[in-house]
Each structure stands twice: as structure tokens, then as C-alpha cells.
C-alpha positions in Angstrom: 95.6 178.2 -38.4 97.0 174.8 -39.4 99.9 172.7 -38.4 102.4 171.4 -41.0 100.4 168.2 -41.0 97.0 169.8 -41.6 94.2 171.3 -39.5 94.6 171.9 -35.8 93.9 168.8 -33.7 91.7 168.4 -30.6 94.1 168.3 -27.6 93.5 166.7 -24.2 95.6 168.3 -21.5 96.1 165.8 -18.8 97.1 168.4 -16.1 97.3 169.7 -13.5 96.2 172.9 -15.2 97.3 175.9 -13.2 94.7 178.6 -13.8 95.9 181.2 -11.4 97.3 181.6 -7.9 94.5 179.6 -6.3 92.7 177.5 -8.9 93.9 174.2 -10.4 92.0 172.0 -12.8 92.6 168.2 -13.2 92.5 168.4 -17.0 91.3 170.4 -20.0 90.7 170.2 -23.7 91.5 172.4 -26.7 88.8 172.4 -29.3 88.5 174.9 -32.1 91.5 176.8 -30.8 89.9 177.4 -27.4 90.1 175.9 -23.9 87.2 173.9 -22.5 86.9 172.0 -19.2 84.0 169.9 -20.6 84.9 166.6 -22.4 84.1 167.3 -26.1 81.7 165.2 -28.1 83.2 162.4 -30.1 82.3 164.3 -33.2 85.0 166.8 -32.4 87.6 164.2 -33.2 90.0 162.0 -31.4 92.0 164.1 -29.0 95.8 164.0 -28.8 97.0 163.7 -25.2 99.6 166.0 -23.8 100.8 165.2 -20.2 102.4 167.7 -17.8 101.9 170.8 -15.8 99.9 173.3 -17.8 100.2 177.1 -17.4 98.8 180.0 -19.4 101.2 181.3 -22.0 104.2 183.1 -20.6 104.7 186.9 -20.9 107.9 188.9 -21.6 107.0 192.5 -20.7 110.4 193.9 -21.7 111.3 192.6 -25.1 112.5 194.2 -28.3 111.4 192.3 -31.4 112.9 194.1 -34.4 115.9 195.4 -32.5 119.5 194.2 -33.0 122.8 195.4 -31.6 123.1 198.1 -34.2 119.4 199.1 -34.4 116.5 197.8 -36.5 116.7 194.4 -38.1 114.9 193.2 -41.2 111.7 191.2 -41.2 113.4 187.8 -41.4 115.6 188.5 -38.4 112.6 189.9 -36.4 110.7 186.8 -37.2 113.5 184.6 -36.0 113.5 186.6 -32.7 109.8 186.1 -32.3 110.1 182.4 -32.9 112.8 182.0 -30.3 110.5 183.8 -27.8 107.6 181.6 -28.8 109.5 178.3 -28.5 110.6 179.3 -25.0 106.9 179.5 -24.0 106.5 183.3 -24.4 103.2 183.7 -26.2 102.6 187.3 -25.2 105.2 190.1 -25.6 104.9 193.7 -24.5 107.3 195.5 -26.8 109.5 197.9 -24.8 110.5 200.0 -27.7 111.6 199.1 -31.2 113.0 201.1 -34.1 111.4 198.7 -36.6 107.8 198.7 -37.5 106.6 195.3 -36.2 102.9 195.8 -36.8 103.0 192.9 -39.2 103.7 190.4 -36.4 100.0 190.7 -35.4 99.0 189.1 -38.7 101.2 186.0 -38.2 99.3 183.2 -36.5 102.5 181.3 -35.6 104.1 184.2 -33.7 103.4 185.4 -30.2 100.8 188.1 -29.6 102.5 191.4 -29.5 101.6 194.7 -27.7 103.7 197.4 -29.3 105.0 200.6 -27.6 106.5 202.2 -30.7 109.9 203.8 -30.7 111.9 204.7 -27.6 111.7 208.5 -27.1 115.0 210.0 -26.2 117.3 213.0 -26.9 120.2 213.3 -29.3 123.4 211.5 -27.9 121.4 210.6 -24.8 120.6 207.0 -25.7 122.0 204.1 -27.8 122.6 205.0 -31.4 119.9 203.9 -33.9 117.6 202.6 -31.1 115.3 205.5 -30.3 113.5 208.4 -31.8 115.7 211.4 -30.9 113.8 214.6 -30.1 115.6 217.9 -30.9 114.0 219.7 -27.9 112.7 218.4 -24.6 109.5 220.3 -25.2 108.9 218.0 -28.2 108.1 215.1 -25.9 104.3 215.6 -25.4 103.7 215.7 -29.1 105.9 212.7 -29.8 104.2 210.7 -27.0 100.8 211.4 -28.6 102.2 210.3 -32.0 103.7 207.1 -30.6 100.5 206.4 -28.7 98.6 206.5 -32.0 101.0 204.2 -33.7 101.3 201.6 -30.9 99.0 199.2 -29.0 98.3 201.2 -25.9 101.9 201.7 -24.6 104.6 204.4 -25.1 108.2 204.0 -24.0 110.1 207.0 -22.7 113.9 207.0 -21.9 113.9 209.0 -18.6 117.7 209.0 -17.9 121.0 208.1 -19.5 124.7 209.1 -19.2 125.3 212.7 -20.0 128.7 212.8 -21.7 128.5 216.5 -22.1 129.6 216.9 -18.5 133.1 215.7 -19.3 134.7 213.4 -16.7 131.8 214.3 -14.4 129.5 212.5 -16.8 126.9 210.5 -15.0 123.2 209.4 -15.3 121.0 212.4 -15.4 117.3 213.0 -16.4 116.5 213.7 -20.0 113.3 215.7 -19.4 112.1 218.6 -17.2 109.5 217.5 -14.7 106.8 219.8 -16.2 107.3 218.5 -19.7 107.3 214.9 -18.4 104.0 215.5 -16.7 102.5 217.0 -19.8 103.8 214.1 -21.9 102.3 211.4 -19.6 99.1 213.3 -19.5 99.0 213.3 -23.3 99.4 209.5 -23.4 96.7 209.0 -20.8 94.4 211.3 -22.8 95.0 209.1 -25.8 94.1 206.0 -23.9 97.7 204.8 -23.7 100.0 203.9 -20.8 103.7 205.0 -20.4 106.6 202.9 -19.3 109.9 204.5 -18.6 113.5 203.4 -18.8 115.3 204.5 -15.6 118.6 203.5 -14.0 119.1 206.4 -11.7 117.2 207.6 -8.7 117.2 211.3 -9.9 114.6 210.6 -12.6 112.2 208.7 -10.5 110.4 211.3 -8.4 109.4 213.3 -11.5 108.1 210.1 -13.1 106.1 209.2 -10.1 104.7 212.7 -9.8 103.7 212.6 -13.4 101.7 209.3 -13.0 103.9 206.9 -15.0 102.3 203.5 -15.4 105.3 201.2 -15.3 109.1 201.3 -14.6 111.8 199.5 -16.4 114.9 198.6 -14.4 114.4 201.1 -11.6 117.8 200.2 -10.3 118.4 203.6 -8.6 115.3 203.6 -6.4 116.0 204.3 -2.8 113.9 203.2 0.2 111.6 206.3 0.1 111.1 205.9 -3.7 110.4 202.2 -3.4 107.7 203.0 -0.8 106.2 205.5 -3.2 106.2 203.0 -6.1 104.5 200.4 -3.9 101.9 202.9 -2.6 101.1 204.0 -6.2 100.8 200.4 -7.4 103.3 200.9 -10.2 104.8 197.7 -11.5 108.6 197.3 -12.0 110.4 195.1 -14.5 113.8 194.4 -12.9 115.5 193.0 -16.0 118.1 191.2 -13.9 119.9 189.8 -16.9 120.5 193.3 -18.2 121.6 194.6 -14.8 124.1 191.7 -14.6 125.9 193.5 -17.5 126.4 196.7 -15.4 129.9 195.6 -14.4 131.0 195.2 -18.0 129.4 198.6 -18.8 131.3 200.1 -15.9 134.6 198.6 -17.2 134.1 200.4 -20.5 133.6 203.7 -18.7 136.6 203.4 -16.4 139.0 206.3 -16.6 136.8 208.5 -18.7 133.6 208.6 -16.7 134.6 207.5 -13.1 131.4 208.6 -11.4 129.2 206.8 -13.9 131.4 203.6 -13.6 131.2 203.7 -9.8 127.4 204.1 -9.8 126.9 201.2 -12.3 129.1 198.9 -10.1 127.2 199.8 -7.0 123.9 198.9 -8.7 125.4 195.7 -10.1 126.6 194.6 -6.7 123.3 195.1 -4.9 121.0 194.0 -7.8 119.6 191.0 -5.9 119.1 192.9 -2.7 117.4 195.6 -4.6 114.9 193.2 -6.1 114.2 191.7 -2.6 113.6 195.3 -1.3 111.1 195.9 -4.1 109.3 192.6 -3.4 109.3 193.0 0.4 107.8 196.5 0.0 104.9 195.0 -2.0 105.9 196.3 -5.5 104.4 194.2 -8.3 107.3 192.7 -10.2 107.1 191.8 -13.9 109.3 189.4 -15.9 111.2 191.0 -18.8 114.3 189.7 -20.5 115.3 192.9 -22.3 115.9 190.7 -25.3 117.1 192.5 -28.4 120.2 194.6 -28.6 122.8 192.7 -26.5 120.6 190.0 -25.0 119.3 187.0 -27.0 115.7 186.1 -27.4 114.0 183.1 -25.9 115.5 183.5 -22.4 112.5 184.0 -20.2 113.5 181.0 -18.1 116.9 182.6 -17.3 115.2 185.8 -16.2 112.7 183.9 -14.0 115.6 182.0 -12.5 117.4 185.2 -11.7 114.4 186.6 -9.9 114.1 183.4 -7.9 117.8 183.6 -7.1 117.2 187.1 -5.8 114.8 185.8 -3.2 111.4 186.2 -4.9 109.4 183.0 -4.2 109.1 180.6 -7.2 105.3 180.8 -7.0 105.4 184.6 -7.3 107.8 184.5 -10.2 105.6 182.0 -12.0 102.5 184.2 -11.5 104.4 187.2 -12.8 105.6 185.3 -15.8 102.2 184.0 -16.7 98.6 184.6 -15.5 99.0 187.6 -13.3 100.8 189.7 -16.0 98.4 188.5 -18.7 95.6 189.9 -16.7 97.4 193.1 -16.0 97.9 193.6 -19.8 94.3 192.8 -20.4 94.7 189.3 -21.9 92.9 186.2 -20.8 94.4 183.2 -19.1 92.9 179.7 -19.3 89.2 180.3 -18.6 86.4 178.4 -20.3 86.3 179.5 -23.9 89.6 181.5 -23.8 92.0 181.2 -26.7 94.3 178.2 -26.0 97.7 179.9 -25.5 99.5 177.6 -23.0 102.8 175.9 -22.0 103.1 172.4 -20.7 106.0 171.7 -18.3 107.5 168.5 -17.0 107.3 169.4 -13.3 105.5 171.8 -10.9 106.9 175.3 -11.7 105.4 176.6 -8.4 108.0 174.6 -6.5 110.9 175.2 -8.9 110.6 177.9 -11.6 113.5 176.3 -13.4 111.0 174.0 -14.9 110.3 176.8 -17.4 113.6 176.0 -19.1 112.3 172.8 -20.6 108.8 173.1 -21.9 107.3 169.8 -23.0 104.9 171.5 -25.4 103.8 175.0 -26.5 100.3 175.6 -27.8 99.5 178.9 -29.5 96.0 179.8 -30.7 95.1 176.2 -30.2 97.9 174.7 -32.3 100.8 172.8 -30.9 103.8 174.7 -32.2 106.5 173.0 -30.1 
């Protein structure tokens, strides 16, 4: 990979370099696209110095590259989304469902590393139009999960609940899948070596997901105290997507009059969104940082989501770890160990003390090349 000015340079990172929760290095170098903590030989070239607080590349675990407000977007638009994420410091994205085939992103050296989950799996008229793969029968789910597992990068996305408009003015969030079918589907993913993450707003869908061995939960806004305890005991991470939940009041306003039960529920979840995140954190649930970019939320907003988590009462140090090294490790990607690929962000101040530092990266280095 080269910069616009030619081959990648040798970089000197004049730290501190935050390696993980405990380890801090005074400085590091980037040589040949990789991190080293040994001063390189002069033959490597004259290093370019970058000053600031260095952290492993940020992670957005709920991001939809290739998705726009009306469904799939073309390659040019998807590339612009990925670049916005990259320039915010997000160098690793776990796709949380996309109707577009974004396998090509993996071949673009200047775009973030992407872990794909394939298409959202849903039912007809039980999810947003043009977003998901709609299955005619609930019993089609296990086969569809196996197919998406084969197409993706070790993850599958299942829509576990959505408003059921077929109930008339009693319409409310209800599960999409019978418990036995859900268990068979998650078992099929695990047999294929894939993990399953599930969209869920309600509490009604959660117990079946937990019984089935789901690997991750998106939103989980309806979890009650007993379910939170189960989530914590099982070690299942939750992505709160607080920027998305902040839109629940507007969603409720659109449903007023026609779906009063649904509107009231969405308002309750909106009103207690910060308390809910504190409850998850206090119970010991692993929280992940995901913007839900794509659709109605713009890309490149990882700092805003991190700030929301901090505003909810999650300590800044915990938010930083969740946005960087801890989640990189959970996804199976290296941080900044000796010889690791140089994916990193340089910040003007200590993000452990104030995570708002993520909003103004001084430099972004991807695959050993300074891209911002």
C-alpha cells in the first residue's frame, strides 16, 4: 500500500501508546506496515514523528456499510460510507447486516477491515423494506442462517422482533420466530463455525434467544432485571446503540393514534435508555460500541456513540476499551503487539480520562499508512 506521495513511510509514534487496560508503552515505530517497539535500524529510513496518545484502531460493531435509507446503495456510496468510518478512527467494522454485497471492501487497502454478517434475516412486512432477506416461512430460518454463514465472515444477523401491524391497533413488538426454530437456526450457525447476533427491542424475544445460545445482542432495550442477569451470566455482549435508541421518541410519534401500545413502549424505552445501559454495566454485561450507521444514522460517528455511553454512566476507560482493544480481541483481531499490523489512532489527549478525545483524532494509520 502506498500514500499519494509514494511508498509508506517509517513512522515514530511518540506516545503514550495504550496497548490495553493495563499496559502503556512510551513510544513505538511503524516499519513495513507493522508495529515495533525496537528502534529501527537507520537503513529503514528516516522516521516521520507523530505525537499524541496512541490507541489500537477503533471498532464499530454495529455498522451497515452498503445500506442507505431506502435499502442497498451502489459501490461509490458504500465506499464513501467506509471512508467516513475510517477517517473517524474506525479501522475495524463488524457489519450488522447489509442488503448489498460488500465483499469487495476486503480488497481495498485504504478502507477499514470488514467482518460481514450477510443480510438481515426477517419475515415479510416484519422489518424495514428493502433491508433484509424476507423468509416466507419461519421454518426457513435454519437453512437461511446456514446460507448466510457461508456467505459472510463468521457472523449472521437475525431480526428477532419487530412491530406486528397485523394485530391492528394492538400492534406491538412481537417475536418473529418460534423458539424451537430459533434454537435450530443458531445451532446451524454454530455448526458452520459462525456466530449469531440478533436485533431485539422487546423483552419477549430475549428468553428464546438466550435459551438458543445467541452470541451477541443488538439494542436489547427490553431486557428486564432477570434477563440482564441471564445475559451477564452467559457472558453475552450487548451493543446498546444509544444513538439509535435516542430516535425512539420520533418513532413513537409516527405511531401515535394507529399503534398506541407500540408508541407507549418505545417512549418508555427511550426515557430510560441511560438507566438501562447503567443496569447492564452494573450487572457485568460486556458492552460493545456500535453506531448503527447506515439507514437513518450517518457514518463516522463513533465518537458520538462513545460519548453517549459515557453520558449514561459507563466510565470513560471502559468505553475506550470497548471501542478499541477489548473488542478487537473479542472479534479475533490483534491490537498493537510487537509485529502486529499497524492499525491505530493518535489522539490529542488521554481518552481514558475523557473519551470525547475520540472526536478529534490527530492521525489515523491503517495498514501502516497514515490515511488522515
